[in-house]
C-alpha positions as CSV (number, residue, x, y, z in Angstrom):
1,X,82.5,103.8,120.6
2,X,85.3,104.0,118.2
3,X,83.1,102.7,115.3
4,X,80.6,105.5,115.8
5,X,83.3,108.2,115.8
6,X,85.0,106.7,112.8
7,X,81.7,106.6,110.9
8,X,81.1,110.3,111.5
9,X,84.6,111.2,110.2
10,X,84.2,108.8,107.2
11,X,80.8,110.3,106.3
12,X,82.2,113.8,106.4
13,X,85.1,113.0,104.0
14,X,83.0,110.8,101.7
15,X,80.6,113.7,101.2
16,X,83.3,116.2,100.8
17,X,85.1,114.3,98.1
18,X,81.8,113.2,96.4
19,X,80.7,116.9,96.1
20,X,83.9,118.8,95.6
21,X,86.0,116.1,93.8
22,X,89.7,117.1,93.6
23,X,88.7,120.5,94.9
24,X,88.1,119.0,98.3
25,X,91.8,119.0,99.1
26,X,95.0,120.8,98.1
27,X,96.6,119.7,94.8
28,X,100.2,120.5,96.0
29,X,102.2,119.0,98.9
30,X,102.3,120.6,102.3
31,X,105.2,123.0,102.8
32,X,106.3,121.6,106.1
33,X,106.3,118.1,104.6
34,X,108.6,119.3,101.9
35,X,110.9,120.7,104.6
36,X,110.8,117.3,106.3
37,X,111.9,115.6,103.1
38,X,114.6,118.1,102.6
39,X,116.0,117.5,106.1
40,X,116.0,113.8,105.8
41,X,115.7,112.3,102.2
42,X,116.3,114.6,99.3
43,X,120.0,114.2,99.6
44,X,119.7,110.5,98.7
45,X,120.6,109.6,95.1
46,X,118.1,108.1,92.6
47,X,119.1,104.5,93.2
48,X,118.8,104.7,97.0
49,X,115.4,106.5,96.8
50,X,113.9,103.4,95.1
51,X,114.4,101.4,98.3
52,X,113.0,104.1,100.7
53,X,109.4,103.3,101.6
54,X,107.4,106.2,103.0
55,X,103.8,105.9,104.2
56,X,101.3,108.7,104.5
57,X,98.3,108.2,106.8
58,X,95.2,110.1,105.7
59,X,96.7,110.6,102.2
60,X,93.5,112.1,100.7
61,X,93.7,112.3,96.9
62,X,97.5,112.1,97.0
63,X,99.1,115.5,96.7
64,X,101.9,114.5,99.1
65,X,102.2,111.0,97.5
66,X,102.7,112.6,94.2
67,X,105.7,114.4,95.4
68,X,107.1,111.1,96.8
69,X,106.4,109.2,93.6
70,X,107.8,111.9,91.2
71,X,110.9,112.1,93.4
72,X,111.6,108.4,93.0
73,X,110.6,107.2,96.5
74,X,108.3,104.1,97.1
75,X,105.1,105.9,98.1
76,X,102.5,104.3,100.2
77,X,99.2,105.8,101.5
78,X,96.2,104.8,103.5
79,X,92.9,106.8,103.4
80,X,89.6,106.5,105.1
81,X,87.5,107.8,102.2
82,X,86.8,105.5,99.2
83,X,86.0,108.5,97.2
84,X,89.4,110.0,97.7
85,X,91.1,106.8,96.6
86,X,88.9,106.7,93.4
87,X,90.0,110.3,92.6
88,X,93.7,109.7,93.2
89,X,94.6,108.5,89.6
90,X,93.2,111.8,88.3
91,X,95.7,113.8,90.3
92,X,98.7,111.4,90.1
93,X,98.5,110.2,86.5
94,X,101.5,108.1,85.6
95,X,103.0,108.6,89.1
96,X,100.5,106.0,90.4
97,X,102.9,103.5,89.0
98,X,105.2,104.3,91.9
99,X,102.5,104.5,94.5
100,X,100.4,102.0,96.6
101,X,97.3,103.4,98.2
102,X,94.6,101.5,100.1
103,X,91.4,102.4,101.8
104,X,91.4,101.6,105.6
105,X,92.0,103.3,109.0
106,X,95.2,104.3,110.5
107,X,94.7,102.4,113.7
108,X,95.1,99.1,111.8
109,X,97.9,99.6,109.3
110,X,97.9,96.6,106.8
111,X,101.7,96.4,106.6
112,X,104.4,94.3,108.2
113,X,106.6,95.2,111.1
114,X,109.5,97.6,110.4
115,X,108.6,98.1,106.7
116,X,108.8,101.9,106.5
117,X,111.7,104.4,106.7
118,X,109.2,107.1,107.5
119,X,105.5,107.6,108.3
120,X,104.0,111.0,107.7
121,X,100.8,112.5,109.2
122,X,99.8,115.8,107.7
123,X,96.6,117.1,109.4
124,X,95.2,113.5,109.6
125,X,95.5,111.8,113.0
126,X,93.8,114.9,114.7
127,X,90.5,113.1,114.2
128,X,91.6,110.5,116.7
129,X,90.9,111.2,120.4
130,X,93.6,110.6,123.0
131,X,92.8,106.9,123.5
132,X,92.7,106.1,119.8
133,X,95.8,108.2,119.1
134,X,97.8,105.9,121.5
135,X,96.7,102.9,119.5
136,X,97.8,104.7,116.4
137,X,101.2,105.7,117.9
138,X,101.8,102.0,118.7
139,X,101.0,101.1,115.0
140,X,103.4,103.8,113.9
141,X,106.1,102.3,116.1
142,X,105.4,98.8,114.7
143,X,105.7,99.6,111.0
144,X,108.7,101.9,111.3
145,X,112.1,100.3,111.0
146,X,114.7,101.1,113.7
147,X,115.9,104.7,113.1
148,X,112.8,105.4,111.0
149,X,111.0,108.7,111.5
150,X,107.4,109.8,112.2
151,X,106.5,113.3,110.9
152,X,103.4,115.2,112.1
153,X,101.7,118.5,111.2
154,X,98.8,118.8,113.6
155,X,96.6,121.4,115.3
156,X,98.2,122.9,118.4
157,X,96.6,123.6,121.8
158,X,97.9,127.2,121.3
159,X,95.1,127.8,118.8
160,X,92.2,130.0,119.7
161,X,89.9,127.3,118.4
162,X,91.0,125.1,121.3
163,X,91.0,127.9,124.0
164,X,87.7,129.3,122.9
165,X,85.9,126.1,121.9
166,X,82.4,126.6,123.2
167,X,79.7,125.5,122.1
168,X,81.8,122.4,121.3
169,X,82.3,119.9,124.1
170,X,85.5,118.2,125.2
171,X,85.7,114.5,124.7
172,X,89.0,114.4,126.7
173,X,91.8,116.8,127.6
174,X,92.9,117.3,124.0
175,X,89.9,116.5,121.8
176,X,86.7,118.5,121.0
177,X,83.5,116.8,119.6
178,X,84.0,119.0,116.6
179,X,84.4,122.7,115.7
180,X,81.0,124.2,116.5
181,X,81.8,127.9,117.0
182,X,80.7,129.5,113.7
183,X,83.6,132.1,113.6
184,X,86.2,129.5,114.2
185,X,88.6,128.1,111.5
186,X,87.4,124.6,110.5
187,X,83.9,125.3,111.6
188,X,81.7,122.5,110.2
189,X,84.1,119.7,111.1
190,X,81.6,118.0,113.3
191,X,83.7,115.0,114.3
192,X,86.4,114.4,116.9
193,X,89.1,117.1,116.5
194,X,92.2,116.8,118.7
195,X,94.9,119.3,119.4
196,X,98.4,118.7,120.8
197,X,100.7,120.7,123.1
198,X,104.5,120.4,123.1
199,X,104.3,118.3,126.3
200,X,102.0,115.8,124.5
201,X,104.7,114.9,122.0
202,X,106.8,113.2,124.8
203,X,103.6,111.9,126.4
204,X,102.5,109.9,123.4
205,X,106.0,109.2,122.0
206,X,107.9,108.2,125.1
207,X,111.6,108.2,125.4
208,X,111.9,104.4,125.6
209,X,110.8,104.1,122.0
210,X,111.3,107.5,120.4
211,X,113.7,110.4,120.3
212,X,112.3,113.8,119.4
213,X,114.5,115.2,116.5
214,X,112.4,118.3,115.5
215,X,109.7,120.4,117.2
216,X,108.4,123.7,116.0
217,X,105.2,125.8,115.8
218,X,103.7,127.3,112.8
219,X,101.0,130.1,113.2
220,X,98.6,131.5,110.7
221,X,95.7,133.9,111.0
222,X,92.1,133.7,109.7
223,X,89.2,136.2,109.2
224,X,91.4,139.2,108.4
225,X,93.9,138.4,111.2
226,X,91.1,138.3,113.8
227,X,91.8,134.7,114.9
228,X,95.1,132.8,115.3
229,X,95.4,129.1,114.5
230,X,98.6,127.3,115.5
231,X,100.1,124.0,114.3
232,X,102.8,121.8,115.9
233,X,105.3,120.4,113.4
234,X,107.5,117.6,114.8
235,X,109.4,114.5,114.0
236,X,110.4,111.6,116.2
237,X,112.9,108.8,115.5
238,X,112.3,105.2,116.5
239,X,115.0,103.9,118.8
């Protein structure tokens, strides 16, 4: 079942990057990711930064990795789309020298236990339903060192796209089979699309393994302020 869902998502992004090239994704880092780095890592000096390994899951063409590489951190990325990985050198240029990016899926991270000081997930793991996201959360825990942080910027259940989801269907309590309402933000994403509520953060990142260190909501509007879309922004620390 997972293979079928994965193929739908992969096909969507392969087509997107093939047709739109670098225009398929932003060229600059996510603002909330910049704030995460400011809270946790930008105070480190140049020498210390070289030893700080940060992994982005669903790194796309590398806009966030470019920030990490240019700021002197050891940048790692994993991306489902082969086309995105091929485009990455065009965006990063010489910054690729400080970046390691591989094609693969985030449920099977090809790195050793405790390797990373941070794992960042910027609008990426939302394509995993609840069952698959639990597997992913276990992988995050595995590759993070003790005290390492997981950062997420993900669709919130407070969004009208989740409350008014018909004609989409629910795969589980958090996941739609895509965004099928034509007036909805992200219409056309016809693959699993998961939303999170604040209660889900503790549900998936239990207190035995993680401590919530940051939890906020970010809201924006679409279609001339006719529809609201909400994001959860959170970070958890591995105990």
